[in-house]
C-alpha angles and dihedrals in degrees: 000000000000113000125237096262093043090054090057092050089062094062099088105124096203113125109237129186091258092051091049089052089056091049089050091050092052092046091049090053090056102040096042085079088069097038098260130131117203121223134175130214121229089247090059093068093048092049093047089064096037117131089226087077086071089206120050114256106235137211090247091054092051091050090049091049093057096039095050094042091051092048093053104028105021092114095036100055098062090052090062088073134206119334092016116139129204142150128243109217125192105198093193097056097024089232117152125192118186112202141175129212116230129185111222096188094266108043144354117276120208102210112197102212100186143332136218142169106234131142118231092009111199122218139153091218123086110283114218102199131181140162135197147167130239115005115246112244090238085073088086094062103143136134119289134170116281106249109217101203109048097184093048090053092050087058090050092052090050092051092048092050090050091052091047090050090056090053092046092050093050098069119118130178126200111219111217114221127203092241095052115118120246090254091052092048091050091050094048092047090052091049093045092050089058092045092049091053091049090046092052094047092047090052088055090047093054090045093054092042087055092050097044094046089051091051091048093050094051096041098047105027115010102035090129106078101190140045094039122198123213098266091041090055091047092055092046095051098039093047089048091052092048093050092047090057088065095058100082102041097105118052122205139192133216113250108203092192092067097022096235143094116265132191112274111195090165088071093059110090122199091245093051091047092052091048090052092051092048091049099049093041090054093048094047091049089057090046092051090052092050091049094049091049090049094049089054094047128102089244092063098033091058088065091055093051099044134035113262091246136006123201129198142156118248114189088334095310121115114241122188119194114203106205097197105133094008117151133203093254093055094084094091091049090051094050092051090045094053092045091053092047088057091048092049092050091049091051092050092051092046091052090055099254097109091120091073091061092068110115093000117151118189120201124197125190141170099232118131102246099180095258098315106134100187143002137192121199109203095195094056099026088232119155115191130182118199107217095186089064094050105082110205093001137301127303111224089241092070092062093038089055092053092046086052087062089052091051090048095052104032104034106031118068122240091250092054092045089054089050091053092046096050094043094049090047092051090048089061132083139199125242107239134197094258091052091056092046090053091049094050094043093048102039114018096083090043090054091054090047093052090049099046105031103032098027093228117175122227095268092050092048093050091047092052092047093050092051092048092050092048093055094041119108097237124119122282089246094055091044090057091051094048092049091050091052092051092049096047105040127083111234101237128160110242136133117286095251092049091047090051091051092051093048090048092051093050106034111025113114093009112147116222137175115258088221104036117229095175138311091261090051088066091069095075144337090255092056089045089060094047091049092048088050091050095049094044093050101034103034101023134256095282091060087075121075115262097255094042092048093052094045093046091052092050092051093046092053089059083068089062097245129139100226120196130223094218092065095134115091113241 
């Protein structure tokens, strides 16, 4: 643990090359989610320490600048495109950072050209402004040494806080009265000068304790910033509350003669000081308990048993396994998962879509995602599979579906995607009131008869209804609607009027595909393409309807692939 004097030596606000490297590392962690790499010019460092800023630009302000700009403009900046120029403007600190976007052949680079503290900064480029209140304690996320013994270090933090409390409690301030003698005034002034120095140094000490504890928390416990588990969330919120209780310990006053705020120990009463100590001790006690519970949890223990991440090549495709939350009994699930990734990749290559696997990186993790088995983010080209949602392993179709999204966004042009979307939409229809009335009138009594007289179960009743609808002489559009109603509705025995009401509530105004791809394909045209891709590759071309198969092949060829008819594995 850093000693009292060493803490104070770390308080120099000058931006050095090493500090700027840490800022760049933090900014890269944020903006990599939108495919941007952050770079600084040599002039940037010179201008950050320029006297023209009037007030030194600090590390914390740079961290705040990138965090707040990413939060508000993270999705906007990439859309500006290569060679675009703009200015990040923090209205709270009056810091302005002009930048230019450059394409390096692989990704966009956000090149920070310069920086300055200037109110009402004028520019002809777009100005991306934001403001905010108290900085979040995650703003101090920088590298720190890996502490081997977590519990031992918790004890060290407790001891340091106890020593700091003793210093904080020891302040005294001699109030100078009008009737004091010159000797008394001189004595009090001398004493107060010493107390003011101790007060100022202690304020720096608490500030650096705050920063270092924050770095330790995020480096050793909360280094994973997304997909939080329960205990993870408890540590994050309780530690945040504890750190926030340190922010108002040292009052200050505005000194108009020097135009700045100065420490004001005379404003800190004994009662207020005791209340402050009681408050932060209580909050840190809760935080210690949350940390100790977390360290003993399965979430944290999994990190100690397994490497943080494992990387391998599967059929030439990079796969990264994130072991956060992994348990001992997950090995079987992983083996099935890896085997099915290989099978999915083979199917994709065999169907003629191997081109879309170039540069693909698949990530698997064990975070509970609420039933979502896979996601693809087109802006970051990030494909994730959620192993915890895949009971017994992953069917190849899950991965093939997500790779279908990648093909849709990265291989097919915007014009062709719009053509697919509009055509699929026009090949859909809406279930209307009269369709439901026809269904109930034609089939409700028959459903009851099959149930009562022939003792059919639900599956047998649905099978009979679908066959009868298929051979009926109604239009293709009405057939699609009737089949959808059979597939969606529970077969319950109620009176005709009640059955009609329930079908109306559930099905009226529902949009469906005239030639069904899958139920999930009905959610959007994008999902319709991914589902058509999955079925074509996994089940074979003939598993799609005739019209869908022909249209899918035409769209796929716009992606310059030679698709094969024998896509289905024998």
